[in-house]
N, C-alpha and C positions, 0 to 999 in steps of 0.2 A: 495359556492362551495370550496372544499379542493383543495390544489395545486395539489394532485394526479388526482382527479377527473377532473380538468381543463385540464389536459394533455392527456386525454382519455384512453383507456383500456391499461395498462401496466402489468407486470407479477406480482407486488406486490401491485396493486392498492387496497385500501381499508385497508391497514395494517397500523396501527397507532403507531408511534415511538416517545417516549419521550427521547430527546436525551442531556445528560449532558456530552458529551464528549469534549476534548480540545486537542490542539496541532495538532498532525497528525495521531496515530494509530486509536482511536475512531473515529474522524471526517471522515477517509478514509472508515472505516467500514459502517457508516451510509450514506456517500456519494454513495456508491454502492447500499444501500437499496433504497435511494431517487432517483438515477437514474433509478431504476427498478419500481419506482411508489410508494413506500410507502410514506405516508404523515409523513415526518420528522420534528418534531417540535425541533428546538434547543433552549435550555434555557441558557439565558446568563443574565448577570448583569452588569450595570455600574459601580459598586463597586468591582467587581472581577477584580484583575489586569491579564494582559495577553490576555484580549479579545480586538482584535484589527481588526474590521470588515473592517477598511480602508485599510489594508494590502494585497498585492497580495497573500500571503501565506494562509492568512485566506480566501480569495475568492476562491482560488483553491480547498480547501477541503470542503467548505459547500455550494456549488451550490445546487439547486434544493430542498432546505430545508426552512422551514418558522422559523422566528425568534421570539422568546417570550422572553420578559425582565422581570425578577422577581429578586427582592432582597432577597434572601434566608436567610438573617439575619433577616428578618421580619416574625412574626407569620402568619400574613394574607397572605404573599406569601406562605409560607410553607403549609398552609391550602389549597390554591388554588392548589399547585402542587400536593398534595395527592390526590384531586380530579381528576387531569389530569391523575395521575398514575393508579387510579382505572378504568380509560377508555381507557387505553393504551393496545395495543397488546404486545408492547415491550418497556421496559426501559433500557437504556443502559447507562453506565458510564466508564470512565477511570480514575476516581479519585484514590488516596490512599484509602486503605480498610477502611470502615467504615463512609464515608461522608454522603450518603444517610440515613443510619441509624440515624445519629445524627440529620438529618432533619426531622425525623419521617416519611420517605418514603421509607424505606427498604423493602426488598421483604417480610419478614416475616409478617410485618404489613400490607402490601397492599394485599397480596395475599388472605386475608380474606373475602375482598369485590371484588376481581378480581382473582378469582382461575386460570383463563386462561392467566394470564399474564407471559410473558418471561422476566426475569431480565438477562442482560448480563454485568458481571463486568470484565473489561479489565485493571486490574491493573498491575503495573510493575513487581510484583512477585507473584501475587495470594494470597488468604486469609489465607493460612497456612504457617508455617515455621517461622525461626527466622528473615528472611528478609522480612516479608509481609508488614512492614511499611516503607520500603525503598522509597525515592523518586527516581524516574527512568526516564531517557530519553536514546534516543537510543545509544550513545556513551558508557554509562556505561552498558547498556544491552548487547551491543556487547561484551564489554570486558569480562563481567562476564560468558557470554554464550560460550566463547572460539572463537567467530567469528573474532575479532580483530586479534588474533593471527594466526587463521587458514586462513585467508585471506590476510596474510602479504607476505612478500618476505624472502628468507632465510637469516637467521642472523639478523632479526628485528622482534621484537614483539610488536612494537608500531605504526604500519602503519594500516593496516585493512581497513575496508569499510569506505569510506568517505562521506557517505549520509545515511539517516534513512532507511536502508534497513529492519531492523528488525520491524519498524513501519509499513512498507507496508505489510509485512508477517503477523504481528498480526492483521492489519485491515482486511485482507482476512480471516483469521481464525475467527474474530469476525464475519464477515459477515456470513460466512458458519455456525457458532454456532447458529446465530439467525434463520437462515433458517431452520436448523436440529430441533430446538426446536419447530418451528412453524409447522413443518411436525409432530412432536410427539403430539403436542396438537390437531392437526386435527384428530389423530388416537385415542387419549385418552381423550380428553377434558379438559386435565390438562396442566397448564403452569408448569415452572420450572425455577430454578436459574442455569446460567452457569458461572462459575468461569474460567476465562481465564487469564493464567500467561504469560505475554510478555517475561519474562526470559526464560521459558520453551519452548515457541515458537523457541527462538533463539537456545537453546541447542538441539532442534529437527533437526535443520538444520545442526548441526555438527555430526549427526547420524552416518556416516561411519567412522569418526575419533573415535567416542566413541566405536563402534563395534569393530575396530580393537584393541582398548586397551583392551576392556574385553575379547576378544577372544585369543589375540595373546601377549598382554602385551606391544604392541608397541605404541610408542608416535609419532603420526605424526607431522612432522616439517612444517612450513610455506612452501607452494609449489610455490608460485609466480604463473606464468602462466602454469607451468608443471602440469600434472594429476597425483596425488598421488596413484592412484589404477589402472590405464590403461596404456598399453605400447603404447604411442603415441608420435611420433615424425616426423617432426617438429610440434610444438604446441606452439604458442604464438604469440605475436604481433611484426610486422616487420617495420622498417621504409621505408617511401617513399618520393618522390619528393615533395616540398612545403615549403614556408616560414612559415607555421603554425605548424611546428612539425607534420606532417601527419604520419598516421600509419595505417596498415591493419592487421587483424586477420587471421591466417590460421591454420586449424585444421586438421591435416592428422591423421585420426583415424585408417586406416588399411592400407595394402600394396597397396590394389587397388588405394586408394587415393595417395600414394607415386608414383605409376607408372604414373598417370594422371599428377601429379604436375611436375614430370620429363619432360614430354612432354610439359607442359605449358612453362617451363623455357628453353626449346630447348634441353633437354637432354644433360647437360653440362658433361664434362669428369668426374668431382668428383662425380657426383651423380650415376655413373655406378659402383662405388665401390661395391664389392660383398656384403660387411658387411651391406650395406644400404638396402639390398633386403628385409630384414625382419625388423619388428618393433622393435624387441629386439636389433638388431644391431644398428639402428638408435638411440635407447634410450641410449645405451651404450656410444654413441659418440654425445649425443644431442647438446652439446655446440657447437661443431664443424659444425654439419648440420645446426643449426639455424643461425650461423654466416654466412654461405655460401649463404643460402636462403635470409638472409638481404642484402648479397651484390647484389643480383639479384633484389630485391624489391627497393632499395633506389635509382635507377635509373628510376623508374616508377611512374606514378601516382596512388594514392591509389584505385580510382574507376576503373582504368584500371586493376590493379591486381585483384581486386574483380571480375570484368567481364570475365576475361580470366580464372581465377580459377573455377567459377561457370559453365562457359560454359563446362568445362571439368569434372565437377562434383566433384570438389574439395571444402569442406566448407570454405568460406572466406568472410569476412564482414570489411568494413572500419570502423576504429574506429572514430565514428561520434561525432560531437560537437552538442550543442544546435542549432547553425545555420544551421548545416547541417540536422538536424531533421525537422526544420521549412520548408525546401524546400525538403524533401525526397519524391522521386515519389511514392513509395510504400504506405506511409501514406496518401499522397495526393489522391491517386485512392480510398482509403476507407474513405474519408472524416474525417480522425482522428482528425484534428483541425478545429476549428470553432469558430464564435463570438457568444456570448450569445444573447438572444433574446431582451434584452433591455439593455441600457447602465447602469452602475452602478452610482448611485447618488454621490459617492464619488471618484471612480476610473475612471469614464468614460467608454470607450469601454473595454470590458474585453473578455477573449478568453478561450476556454475550450478543453481539450483532451477527446474524447469521450470514453463511456464505451467500452472496447474492447470485448464486446459480442453482436452478432447479433442474435436477435430472429426472427424467420421466421414469426410468427403469432402474436406476441405482440411486435413490434419493438420499441426500445427505441431511440427517435429521438429529444426530447425536453431538452433543457438544459438553466435552468433559473439561473439568477446571484445570488449571495450570497445576503443574505438581511442585512440591517444594524440593529443595536440594536433596538429590539422592534418593528420592522416595522410591523410585523404580529400579535402582541399581541391581538389587537382586533378581527381579524379574527379568530385566533386559539381559544380564550375563547369563542368566539360565536359558532364555529363549534363544539368544544368538549364538552363545558359545558353549552351552551345556554344562556351566559352572555349577558345581554343588554349593549348597547353601553355607557349608562350613569354610569353603574356599573364599566365598564372598566375606563372610564374617571375618576371617583372617586378614583379609585385605583392608577391611574397615579398621581392624585393631591396630594394624601397621600403619595405617594413615595414608595409604596411597588411593584408597576409595573413599572420597570425601573431600 
């Protein structure tokens, strides 16, 4: 029985995915598919650097998948892999352009035997253009796409996003692309190749700044916590009581929010200045307004500020740490964090963050730990290709399985 079948009816049950992804963007895309029931077979090799199934990072992005070990430097492994591709619904990778073609399992060759197959290529720059061969990781993509600049603070162009935001966005785009191509196949009977550029995903996130430049010739400066296109103030993060540098975000988006915040703060005399009755007036003096709001928050607990503001209808939220998230009551109420069904053979107890989607009729409730290198080779080759156990053992002995 396949991994998907063992978990019962799920939205993508029966969909076979051959997964050549690595690091974050690709594995995140296939994790979404696996969580929803697809039989995702992750192809790894002991000879390929960077595969670290014993790391928490790998364990996080590769749950609910099966692990097949193939040495793609060997012709025997490439021949097996081609047979797998010819039985797959989806083949997905985020290698540099051309790797699958060099292995003889590119879309053009496989679609002859498998015209319904969907190929999703998630390279850093896409298959066209002078940068198509670039080696890409999130910090470089963020920089090239303008995200580092646009998410910084005034006067600095070197800060930007401190985590792999674009990898997550690209993973979501990859999962949606696969689902769209499968839907098109359902209607037409034909598969297709999807070329995803992680660079272009990043640029699309900067769309308002691009539109402003094309339409008005204006170059948007790094705004920090200010909104570049909305009149909103106070709008930012404010200090609170605590030894661990506690902060709360407050976003006054309109005059009704401002009037409510005045009440929460006890309607101090400074807040009654007629200039502050309108968003334009507050924005014109935003530095002073936010300094005075900070003088109020710094004597209070961050969660108390959040509670008071939210009770009055003012958008506010504590700047939470990982420790805060682990004990967050909202996440606990939805069962967002949990422990995998069985301990990991190398890591012991492992935990998961649930898929943030709730399907009424096909609920996603099972989360299997990530698998170690080649742990499912025999099961996958038996399920997909009908290989007997002695054939698998022979491949392992000869070294092309592993």
